[in-house]
C-alpha positions as MATLAB code, in Angstrom:
seq = 'MSSMKMMISRAAASRLLTGAARPVDSVEFAVSRNRNIFITVRTMSKALTVDNINPNILKLEYAVRGPLVIRATEIMKELEKGVQKPFKKVIRANIGDAHAMGQRPITFIRQVLACVSYPELIDKGDFPEDVKQRSKEILDACGGQSVGSYSASHGIELIRRHVAEYIERRDGHPADWNNVCLSSGASTAIKSVLQLFCNDLGGKPSGVMVPIPQYPLYSASLAEYGLQLVSYYLDEASNWGLSVAELERALADAQRAAHVRALVVINPGNPTGQVLTRDNIETIIKFAHKHGLFIFADEVYQDNVYAEGSKFYSFKKVMSEMGGPYAAVELASFMSVSKGYMGECGLRGGWMELVNMEPAVQANLYKCISAMLCPTVLGQTAVDCVAKPPAPGEPSYPLWLEEKTAVLASLEKRAKMIADTFNQMEGFQCNTVQGAMYAFPQIWLPRAALAAAARAGQAPDVFYAARLLEHTGISIVPGSGFGQRAGTHHFRTTILPQPALLQEMLDSFKAFHSHFTEEFSVNCKAQPPADGQPSHELWQRERSGVLGSLKERAQMIAEAFNKMEGFECNVVQGAMYAFPNITLPPKAIDAAKKAGKAPDVFYAFKLLEETGICIIPGSGFGQRAGTHHFRTTILPQPPLLREMLQIFKNFHSKFTQEFA';
ca = [
      75.957   11.615   24.532;
      73.911    8.480   24.178;
      70.815    8.504   22.089;
      67.747    9.852   23.779;
      64.488    7.981   23.128;
      61.149    9.691   23.230;
      57.509    9.018   22.303;
      55.646   11.522   20.175;
      51.992   11.912   19.435;
      50.353   10.690   16.254;
      50.117   14.249   14.907;
      53.735   15.133   15.735;
      55.071   11.895   14.266;
      53.015   12.439   11.200;
      54.461   15.898   10.672;
      58.041   14.805   11.348;
      57.895   11.815    9.043;
      55.919   13.176    6.134;
      55.111   16.802    6.624;
      51.451   15.899    6.096;
      48.570   14.874    8.263;
      48.910   11.167    7.498;
      47.700    9.294   10.590;
      50.274    7.271   12.517;
      49.092    5.631   15.717;
      52.412    5.769   17.564;
      56.057    6.159   16.604;
      59.152    5.519   18.695;
      62.338    7.198   17.481;
      65.811    8.156   18.690;
      67.591   11.496   18.206;
      71.414   11.517   18.485;
      73.849   14.434   18.728;
      74.654   14.346   15.050;
      70.919   14.438   14.306;
      70.924   11.011   12.765;
      67.366    9.773   13.152;
      66.647    6.090   13.741;
      62.944    5.375   13.452;
      60.938    2.357   14.532;
      57.259    2.539   13.576;
      54.789    0.621   15.700;
      51.434    0.644   13.862;
      48.197    0.133   15.729;
      45.297   -0.728   13.425;
      41.725    0.204   14.290;
      39.744   -2.539   15.997;
      36.762   -1.646   13.815;
      36.872   -0.721   10.142;
      34.305   -1.033    7.365;
      36.304   -4.058    6.212;
      35.859   -6.000    9.437;
      32.495   -4.977   10.883;
      29.507   -7.269   10.688;
      28.844   -7.510    6.921;
      25.109   -7.642    7.602;
      25.269   -4.058    8.886;
      26.751   -2.940    5.569;
      23.860   -4.584    3.709;
      21.258   -2.878    5.881;
      19.272   -0.062    4.251;
      16.383    1.963    5.671;
      14.886    4.196    3.003;
      12.510    6.071    5.306;
      15.548    7.739    6.915;
      17.921    7.492    3.949;
      20.036   10.039    2.013;
      17.065   12.096    0.810;
      15.880   12.594    4.383;
      19.386   13.650    5.386;
      19.375   16.148    2.518;
      15.962   17.449    3.624;
      17.426   18.164    7.067;
      20.375   19.980    5.468;
      17.979   22.131    3.427;
      16.034   23.032    6.587;
      19.261   24.277    8.164;
      20.136   26.194    4.998;
      16.739   27.924    5.088;
      17.306   28.844    8.740;
      20.576   30.520    7.709;
      18.799   32.567    5.053;
      19.906   30.597    1.991;
      17.574   31.479   -0.877;
      15.443   28.627   -2.204;
      12.429   28.508   -4.531;
      10.361   27.587   -1.447;
      10.057   28.772    2.151;
       9.861   25.486    4.071;
      10.482   21.754    3.868;
       7.348   19.584    3.936;
       8.335   16.257    5.490;
       5.915   13.903    3.786;
       8.439   11.099    4.080;
       7.662    9.771    7.540;
       4.551    8.909    9.539;
       5.182   11.404   12.344;
       1.734   12.876   13.034;
       2.671   15.429   15.688;
       5.575   16.745   13.618;
       3.017   17.471   10.888;
       0.749   19.469   13.191;
      -1.588   16.904   14.778;
      -2.563   17.944   18.302;
      -1.993   15.435   21.125;
      -4.931   13.691   22.765;
      -5.651   15.571   26.002;
      -6.332   12.513   28.176;
      -2.993   10.922   27.264;
      -1.012   14.090   27.955;
      -2.798   14.801   31.247;
      -2.012   11.313   32.562;
       1.588   11.663   31.386;
       1.854   15.008   33.183;
       0.532   13.579   36.431;
       2.707   10.458   36.476;
       5.767   12.564   35.585;
       5.082   15.170   38.300;
       2.825   13.507   40.877;
       2.197   16.754   42.772;
      -0.161   17.666   39.922;
      -2.527   14.908   41.040;
      -3.452   16.967   44.109;
      -2.637   20.485   42.898;
      -3.540   20.349   39.229;
      -6.937   21.059   37.754;
      -7.404   17.655   36.117;
     -10.482   15.414   35.788;
     -10.928   12.776   38.474;
     -10.467    9.848   36.066;
      -7.079   11.286   35.022;
      -6.005   11.520   38.670;
      -7.257    8.018   39.431;
      -5.501    6.505   36.422;
      -2.265    8.268   37.312;
      -2.402    6.927   40.879;
      -2.993    3.381   39.624;
      -0.016    3.543   37.290;
       2.258    5.059   39.945;
       1.182    2.405   42.458;
       2.309   -0.227   39.904;
       5.768    1.407   39.585;
       8.741    0.731   41.820;
       8.957    3.497   44.420;
       5.766    4.953   42.875;
       7.931    6.660   40.238;
       7.979    6.401   36.453;
      11.734    6.876   36.757;
      12.104    3.324   38.061;
      12.681    0.217   35.974;
       9.649   -1.930   35.284;
       9.559   -5.635   34.563;
      11.337   -6.298   31.256;
       8.124   -7.186   29.454;
       6.198   -4.323   31.028;
       4.138   -3.302   34.034;
       1.662   -6.053   34.913;
      -1.263   -3.643   35.380;
      -0.787   -2.263   31.875;
      -0.322   -5.722   30.337;
      -3.644   -6.713   31.907;
      -5.301   -3.620   30.434;
      -3.905   -4.509   26.993;
      -5.332   -8.035   27.294;
      -8.726   -6.522   28.176;
      -8.479   -4.220   25.124;
      -7.808   -7.238   22.873;
     -10.762   -9.102   24.383;
     -13.081   -6.153   23.720;
     -11.780   -5.760   20.176;
     -11.965   -9.432   19.165;
     -14.629  -10.920   21.405;
     -12.240  -13.705   22.438;
     -10.140  -14.250   25.591;
      -6.621  -12.835   25.830;
      -4.066  -13.919   28.459;
      -2.090  -10.989   29.848;
       0.896  -13.327   30.301;
       1.142  -13.473   26.500;
       1.243   -9.672   26.223;
       4.650   -8.028   26.117;
       5.074   -4.242   26.163;
       7.787   -2.709   24.000;
       9.431    0.524   22.897;
       7.168    0.879   19.885;
       6.195   -2.028   17.663;
       9.585   -2.071   15.913;
      11.569   -3.429   18.856;
       8.979   -6.154   19.448;
       9.092   -7.188   15.783;
      12.886   -7.351   15.846;
      12.861   -9.368   19.068;
      10.662  -12.049   17.508;
      12.613  -12.046   14.238;
      15.762  -12.895   16.195;
      14.209  -16.226   17.152;
      14.544  -17.324   13.522;
      18.306  -16.668   13.263;
      19.189  -20.305   12.728;
      20.192  -22.184    9.567;
      18.202  -25.364    9.057;
      19.342  -28.109    6.728;
      22.230  -25.974    5.552;
      19.926  -23.162    4.426;
      19.210  -19.787    6.081;
      15.779  -19.178    7.544;
      13.508  -17.233    5.224;
      10.758  -14.744    6.055;
       8.043  -13.884    3.537;
       7.545  -10.122    3.286;
       5.071   -8.185    1.107;
       6.433   -6.016   -1.695;
       6.032   -3.070   -1.385;
       7.000   -3.387    2.298;
       7.884   -1.282    5.297;
      11.730   -1.176    5.228;
      11.955   -2.206    8.888;
      11.565   -5.781    7.666;
      14.176   -5.819    4.901;
      16.594   -3.901    7.143;
      16.109   -6.259   10.098;
      16.374   -9.376    7.955;
      19.638   -8.077    6.501;
      20.920   -7.262    9.996;
      20.125  -10.753   11.289;
      21.304  -12.664    8.220;
      17.795  -13.923    7.427;
      16.587  -14.473    3.870;
      14.053  -11.986    2.505;
      11.362  -13.845    0.551;
       9.419  -11.286   -1.482;
       5.785  -11.761   -2.429;
       4.176   -9.082   -4.576;
       0.952   -7.292   -3.776;
      -1.349   -6.795   -6.772;
      -1.504   -3.092   -7.573;
      -4.243   -3.658  -10.167;
      -6.592   -4.941   -7.447;
      -5.843   -2.168   -4.921;
      -2.745   -3.912   -3.578;
      -4.609   -7.148   -2.912;
      -2.837  -10.252   -1.634;
      -3.229  -13.439   -3.656;
      -2.534  -16.936   -2.345;
      -1.297  -17.933   -5.810;
       1.434  -15.297   -5.463;
       2.264  -16.554   -1.954;
       2.633  -20.089   -3.323;
       4.860  -18.852   -6.150;
       7.122  -16.907   -3.808;
       7.392  -19.837   -1.388;
       8.201  -22.338   -4.138;
      10.858  -20.060   -5.640;
      12.495  -19.428   -2.262;
      12.664  -23.001   -0.995;
      15.661  -23.782   -3.183;
      17.819  -21.335   -1.240;
      16.074  -20.871    2.117;
      14.071  -22.668    4.757;
      10.952  -20.477    4.797;
       9.545  -20.279    8.324;
       7.512  -17.089    8.719;
       5.097  -14.789    6.910;
       4.759  -11.021    7.459;
       1.405   -9.342    6.796;
       0.953   -5.570    7.222;
      -2.729   -4.698    7.696;
      -3.673   -1.919    7.082;
      -0.829   -1.661    4.612;
       2.320    0.418    4.779;
       3.195    1.924    2.304;
       0.220    0.842    0.219;
      -2.774    1.821    2.409;
      -4.945   -1.229    1.666;
      -7.173   -2.991    4.227;
      -7.475   -6.773    3.993;
     -10.937   -8.322    3.820;
     -11.878  -11.057    6.256;
     -11.954  -13.616    3.408;
      -8.435  -12.593    2.415;
      -7.212  -13.036    5.992;
      -8.772  -16.506    6.143;
      -6.961  -17.614    2.990;
      -3.665  -16.285    4.387;
      -4.172  -18.226    7.626;
      -4.931  -21.388    5.638;
      -1.744  -20.850    3.637;
       0.309  -20.395    6.836;
      -1.219  -23.534    8.340;
      -0.588  -25.554    5.176;
       3.116  -24.674    5.176;
       3.711  -24.467    8.931;
       4.541  -20.752    8.918;
       4.656  -18.347   11.852;
       2.583  -15.201   11.165;
       3.819  -11.683   11.954;
       0.637   -9.561   11.975;
       1.725   -5.921   11.815;
      -1.521   -4.233   12.888;
      -0.278   -0.854   14.101;
      -2.743    1.040   11.847;
      -5.830   -0.814   13.091;
      -7.560    2.462   14.049;
      -6.772    4.013   10.651;
      -9.504    2.686    8.333;
     -11.235    5.201    6.070;
     -12.707    3.732    2.888;
     -16.382    2.846    2.719;
     -16.824   -0.910    3.032;
     -13.408   -1.442    4.615;
     -13.125   -2.852    8.123;
     -10.222   -3.979   10.281;
     -10.175   -7.613   11.413;
      -7.319   -8.824   13.592;
      -5.611  -12.055   12.599;
      -6.220  -13.418   16.087;
      -9.964  -12.820   15.832;
     -10.227  -14.512   12.448;
      -8.045  -17.453   13.538;
     -10.117  -17.963   16.669;
     -13.369  -17.969   14.721;
     -12.061  -20.296   11.998;
     -11.458  -22.857   14.732;
      -9.984  -26.309   14.191;
      -6.323  -26.468   13.222;
      -6.314  -22.835   12.079;
      -6.832  -21.583   15.630;
      -3.503  -23.224   16.509;
      -1.369  -21.297   13.983;
       1.562  -19.493   15.649;
       1.093  -15.741   15.638;
       2.624  -12.546   16.957;
       0.524   -9.414   16.518;
       1.894   -5.901   16.997;
       0.395   -2.559   18.003;
       1.863    0.907   18.660;
       0.847    4.253   20.151;
       2.796    5.977   17.343;
      -0.020    5.587   14.821;
      -3.831    5.445   15.030;
      -5.430    8.608   16.354;
      -2.689    9.015   18.983;
       0.440    9.730   16.918;
       2.703    9.581   19.990;
       5.793    8.529   18.000;
       8.412    9.962   20.346;
       7.089    8.224   23.468;
       8.005    4.810   22.005;
       5.162    2.722   23.351;
       3.805   -0.500   21.895;
       2.930   -4.099   22.545;
       2.795   -7.566   21.057;
       0.529  -10.492   21.799;
       2.005  -13.959   21.373;
      -0.474  -16.647   20.331;
       0.257  -20.382   20.275;
       3.990  -19.893   20.845;
       5.653  -22.886   22.493;
       6.081  -22.006   26.223;
       9.814  -22.794   26.248;
      10.325  -20.548   23.196;
       8.312  -17.754   24.817;
      10.382  -18.069   27.985;
      13.573  -17.694   25.958;
      12.118  -14.704   24.120;
      11.323  -13.020   27.446;
      14.851  -13.867   28.616;
      16.267  -12.156   25.526;
      14.046   -9.106   26.080;
      15.203   -8.875   29.713;
      18.700   -7.985   28.485;
      17.201   -4.697   27.237;
      15.968   -3.965   30.796;
      12.547   -2.437   30.015;
      10.641   -0.161   27.654;
      10.301    3.450   28.769;
       7.680    3.715   31.498;
       6.246    6.894   29.968;
       5.713    4.926   26.766;
       3.991    2.211   28.801;
       1.799    4.907   30.338;
       0.693    5.997   26.860;
      -0.050    2.350   26.062;
      -2.294    2.184   29.119;
      -4.228    5.265   27.970;
      -4.796    3.646   24.558;
      -5.647    0.197   25.857;
      -7.990    1.589   28.494;
      -9.348    4.926   27.245;
     -11.968    6.914   29.175;
     -15.256    5.022   29.361;
     -18.732    6.526   28.811;
     -19.784    8.361   31.960;
     -16.244    9.254   33.007;
     -15.291   12.968   33.032;
     -12.686   12.716   30.249;
     -14.834   10.679   27.869;
     -16.623   13.468   25.916;
     -13.407   15.350   25.071;
     -11.500   12.136   24.320;
     -14.215   10.977   21.911;
     -14.412   14.398   20.269;
     -10.644   14.562   19.712;
     -10.356   10.980   18.475;
     -13.259   11.387   16.053;
     -11.886   14.673   14.714;
      -8.414   13.217   14.052;
      -9.731   10.166   12.207;
     -12.303   12.191   10.229;
      -9.595   14.615    9.104;
      -7.309   11.740    8.089;
     -10.161   10.212    6.087;
     -10.671   13.515    4.272;
      -6.955   13.822    3.521;
      -6.748   10.208    2.307;
      -9.389   10.970   -0.314;
      -7.881   14.360   -1.181;
      -4.443   12.945   -1.904;
      -5.638   10.018   -4.054;
      -8.062   12.202   -6.017;
      -5.398   14.825   -6.698;
      -2.762   12.388   -7.925;
      -5.298   10.643  -10.164;
      -6.066   13.972  -11.838;
      -2.375   14.514  -12.666;
      -1.078   13.218  -15.994;
       1.277   10.284  -15.563;
       0.024    9.263  -12.091;
      -2.139    6.398  -10.879;
      -2.992    6.189   -7.176;
      -5.086    3.483   -5.565;
      -7.684    4.335   -2.947;
      -6.107    4.929    0.461;
      -8.316    2.540    2.424;
      -6.330    2.845    5.638;
      -3.007    3.598    7.374;
      -1.335    6.982    6.747;
       0.199    6.772    3.290;
      -0.407    6.872   -0.453;
       1.853    4.944   -2.826;
       1.139    6.296   -6.317;
       2.696    4.915   -9.480;
       4.322    7.452  -11.769;
       5.258    7.134  -15.431;
       8.483    8.992  -16.181;
       9.605   10.274  -19.606;
      12.355    8.289  -21.321;
      14.632   11.314  -21.214;
      14.217   11.390  -17.420;
      15.112    7.687  -17.197;
      18.239    8.383  -19.244;
      19.137   11.363  -17.047;
      18.718    9.224  -13.933;
      21.021    6.569  -15.401;
      23.667    9.203  -16.148;
      23.371   10.451  -12.562;
      23.785    6.907  -11.221;
      20.379    7.010   -9.518;
      17.259    4.916   -9.675;
      14.603    6.823  -11.657;
      12.302    7.320   -8.658;
      15.246    8.514   -6.540;
      16.155   10.988   -9.308;
      12.568   12.272   -9.377;
      12.315   12.542   -5.578;
      15.659   14.350   -5.319;
      14.621   16.952   -7.880;
      11.243   17.353   -6.171;
      13.012   18.051   -2.876;
      15.451   20.566   -4.338;
      12.759   22.447   -6.310;
       9.815   22.376   -3.867;
      11.062   21.350   -0.418;
       8.720   18.316   -0.474;
      10.369   15.223    1.007;
       8.983   11.868   -0.136;
      10.390    8.325   -0.118;
      11.170    6.683   -3.485;
       9.301    3.449   -4.135;
      12.548    1.546   -4.673;
      13.117    1.841   -0.923;
      10.018   -0.286   -0.306;
      10.350   -2.626   -3.281;
       8.297   -2.546   -6.472;
       7.878   -4.588   -9.624;
      10.688   -4.145  -12.133;
      10.024   -1.359  -14.608;
       7.559    0.493  -12.357;
       8.197    3.676  -10.385;
       6.404    4.788   -7.221;
       6.880    6.956   -4.181;
       5.400    7.017   -0.702;
       3.909   10.151    0.773;
       2.123   10.497    4.062;
      -1.368   11.946    4.340;
      -0.337   13.621    7.605;
       0.176   17.292    6.626;
      -2.785   19.228    7.997;
      -5.432   20.022    5.311;
      -4.206   23.519    4.394;
      -0.567   22.394    4.205;
      -1.559   19.246    2.316;
      -3.373   21.333   -0.288;
      -0.329   23.600   -0.596;
       1.889   20.533   -0.984;
      -0.307   19.009   -3.691;
      -0.488   22.282   -5.629;
       3.287   22.567   -5.493;
       3.644   18.908   -6.493;
       1.380   19.425   -9.503;
       3.322   22.464  -10.718;
       6.650   20.672  -10.280;
       5.490   17.595  -12.186;
       4.272   19.723  -15.073;
       7.675   21.421  -15.338;
       9.522   18.098  -14.901;
       7.661   16.361  -17.725;
       8.087   19.393  -19.963;
      11.833   19.467  -19.261;
      12.318   15.777  -20.029;
       9.848   15.359  -22.868;
      11.307   15.229  -26.386;
       9.684   18.066  -28.303;
       8.715   16.061  -31.378;
       4.945   16.420  -31.272;
       3.593   17.055  -34.766;
       1.981   20.379  -35.475;
      -0.794   19.199  -37.794;
      -2.481   21.516  -40.263;
      -5.189   23.476  -38.518;
      -8.792   23.506  -39.665;
      -9.047   25.880  -42.630;
      -5.443   25.433  -43.754;
      -4.916   23.951  -47.281;
      -3.503   20.612  -46.068;
      -5.941   20.002  -43.228;
      -8.536   18.032  -45.220;
      -6.000   15.585  -46.711;
      -4.179   15.211  -43.354;
      -7.468   14.438  -41.608;
      -8.439   11.885  -44.279;
      -5.054   10.126  -44.199;
      -4.927   10.053  -40.394;
      -8.442    8.634  -40.130;
      -7.641    6.072  -42.807;
      -4.528    4.808  -41.015;
      -6.173    4.555  -37.588;
      -9.328    2.993  -39.041;
      -7.287    0.323  -40.821;
      -5.232   -0.420  -37.672;
      -8.443   -0.837  -35.695;
      -9.752   -3.296  -38.293;
      -6.502   -5.294  -38.222;
      -6.415   -5.310  -34.403;
      -9.835   -6.956  -34.362;
      -8.947   -9.314  -37.222;
      -5.812  -10.695  -35.561;
      -7.393  -11.306  -32.135;
     -10.426  -13.032  -33.633;
      -8.270  -15.229  -35.895;
      -6.034  -16.462  -33.048;
      -9.014  -17.105  -30.774;
     -10.474  -19.432  -33.428;
      -7.292  -21.520  -33.507;
      -7.050  -24.460  -31.111;
      -4.585  -23.871  -28.271;
      -4.562  -20.061  -28.579;
      -6.029  -17.406  -26.308;
      -5.625  -13.785  -27.348;
      -6.892  -10.779  -25.417;
      -8.568   -7.920  -27.235;
      -5.991   -5.593  -28.777;
      -7.240   -2.395  -27.174;
      -4.366   -0.243  -28.375;
      -0.738   -0.035  -29.548;
       0.347   -2.154  -32.527;
       0.762   -5.666  -31.183;
      -0.983   -8.827  -30.092;
       0.512  -11.068  -27.392;
      -1.411  -14.380  -27.562;
      -1.000  -17.201  -25.054;
      -0.286  -20.543  -26.742;
      -0.677  -23.977  -25.163;
       2.083  -26.238  -26.472;
       1.899  -30.068  -26.466;
       4.071  -31.755  -23.808;
       6.094  -33.500  -26.539;
       6.892  -30.125  -28.093;
       8.107  -28.871  -24.721;
      10.295  -31.995  -24.373;
      11.676  -31.459  -27.887;
      12.481  -27.850  -27.000;
      14.409  -28.970  -23.911;
      16.408  -31.467  -25.985;
      17.210  -28.659  -28.417;
      18.302  -26.430  -25.534;
      15.641  -23.828  -26.266;
      12.746  -22.259  -24.421;
       9.458  -23.766  -25.712;
       8.247  -20.500  -27.243;
      11.639  -19.967  -28.927;
      11.458  -23.508  -30.332;
       7.981  -22.805  -31.710;
       9.020  -19.460  -33.217;
      12.036  -20.990  -34.972;
       9.918  -23.776  -36.467;
       7.383  -21.170  -37.657;
      10.125  -19.083  -39.276;
      11.818  -22.023  -41.009;
       8.594  -23.477  -42.376;
       6.571  -20.347  -43.218;
       8.870  -17.333  -43.267;
       6.775  -15.634  -40.573;
       8.965  -13.887  -38.002;
       7.545  -13.348  -34.490;
       9.175  -12.654  -31.116;
       8.937  -15.335  -28.372;
       7.194  -14.203  -25.178;
      10.195  -15.190  -23.050;
      11.952  -12.161  -24.524;
       9.424   -9.907  -22.783;
       8.917  -11.899  -19.588;
       5.940  -14.080  -18.738;
       4.657  -16.122  -15.818;
       6.420  -19.453  -15.375;
       4.707  -22.275  -17.260;
       3.041  -19.993  -19.840;
       4.079  -19.426  -23.460;
       3.370  -16.380  -25.622;
       4.641  -14.558  -28.656;
       4.362  -11.020  -29.914;
       3.222  -10.215  -33.430;
       2.508   -6.817  -34.938;
      -0.801   -5.877  -36.502;
       1.080   -3.816  -39.122;
       0.952   -6.024  -42.265;
      -1.588   -4.489  -44.631;
      -4.995   -6.285  -44.620;
      -4.421   -8.664  -47.601;
      -0.978   -9.668  -46.328;
      -2.288  -10.001  -42.761;
      -5.056  -12.377  -43.926;
      -2.473  -14.435  -45.833;
      -0.198  -14.534  -42.787;
      -2.985  -15.683  -40.471;
      -4.026  -18.480  -42.858;
      -0.422  -19.689  -43.126;
      -0.112  -19.481  -39.334;
      -3.271  -21.590  -38.909;
      -1.997  -24.289  -41.283;
       1.400  -24.386  -39.608;
      -0.038  -24.673  -36.117;
      -2.322  -27.530  -37.144;
       0.659  -29.401  -38.580;
       2.813  -28.589  -35.509;
       0.279  -29.934  -33.027;
      -0.146  -33.126  -35.076;
       3.626  -33.602  -35.208;
       3.984  -33.339  -31.434;
       0.690  -34.883  -30.385;
];
């Protein structure tokens, strides 16, 4: 009998060929009478594998919904199944989802949503007249008078007009509704505008300046689109202030590898909670004008301002009032119903206003947006309720004002509570939460914890956050997901848990941190002789003598360097070192380059060879470009220290003469 050919499934072929579940896409084989098997394998590779997908997707990371958040969800399910944990619930302090953390919806918004979703309620429901009227207006602007119909791609015209009126009331300057585009939350609008920059210029990718720490939407989107992230650092020491000098540094550093075209500003800040002053905004606008940059003004927390003396100013308002060339800077500003007093995250409603965008570019942007059809009409409805809230004299106004005021007052209280609590905990430093919905405290971790994190293959703040989650059920976001200066560790927590839950969370946090530091602290603290014990008097005298002498030497060394020409030495407030700044002659810097050495290394070698004094160049510790330092201890005993400083003075005088 001739061979009989047959096709078998992947699973059957796999079993026949190997006896295991090795995947084979299809196999054709022949079976003859004598059971000789002749096999022809036809492999069919997957069209998509991790080796051939868009590499930008692989680079993309979004810490706010990263592995720790996934683990938090797993723990919630474990608790539901009765798994025993040292806590009863997961507190999701990782994400700015107000309603999930117990905030009650605003009645006016929900009543309008109810009526537009089920129009029979307009006549049958017991709703205020202004709610019914607003619902009718929105339905009249919808196709077929139904929120189930598509709207225009950039939103319902009526609602876009209301947004323009809101902007005019807020800023005191005209707003053209044609430049307002509604969106599914601010995120989609931001990503739509970012896509306009996906173009290499002069052989270099387009770069976008983003604040560090930043909201990961930006780093994730830039990675997705193949744009260059240009990091500029906020100044934690000045409550996360933004300095133009730092902007200039970041721009100059980036221009070698990227064509920098845009600047992102988040105000109020996420994750850092700062509110920019008007003067600060003016300097940023001047910087953008100077370098021809497009400004992304992320202003979704504009209603969330708490700290005394802080006030929200929109970039458009400040630009308009600066006048002249600054009023012509290109700008896109973004707003959302997910934040503020509304907290309607799940409805996905937002808008952007485009200012000074070239008409042909704006037309192409709207064309691109049209491919997404339209934002949800229920989200647009929420936008309308925010842009045009009940006015004084209307039936819904008193309750709306009461609810809005209560939400913002409670957030203000929680902002203060969370910063005050962290600042009372050893090893924490938390700046004032001036606005937005987050705190971003810095935490100092024991060396043993850093070593344990390294062994676990985790960043130190990830290690800390993971242990916090497993021991307390508190879910936070490690600072490394937002960006932070090297060597520092932070985390972001929301201020959204309701007051009682927030207090519970902070108490639990405090207890955990105490146990964590105890676990990872090396137990080598001296147990000095107690008062009354035989050795106490001598121990006290020796200790006081050592510290008194170190204090004297700390003052001596700073004063001596500050009397030398070309030196500037800060007061040695503590530790055992001075780190003076030294101004080197240009010829010395040239000589260092010829010798293939950093200028401070060149100086330190000359000092060692000619005097025998050994110091460490500042470049070994890191220093701002263009500055030169060195580290010296204050440990030589007073006579030797005086001798050293005199020798140093003589050497430096000779050095400056040699390279004058």
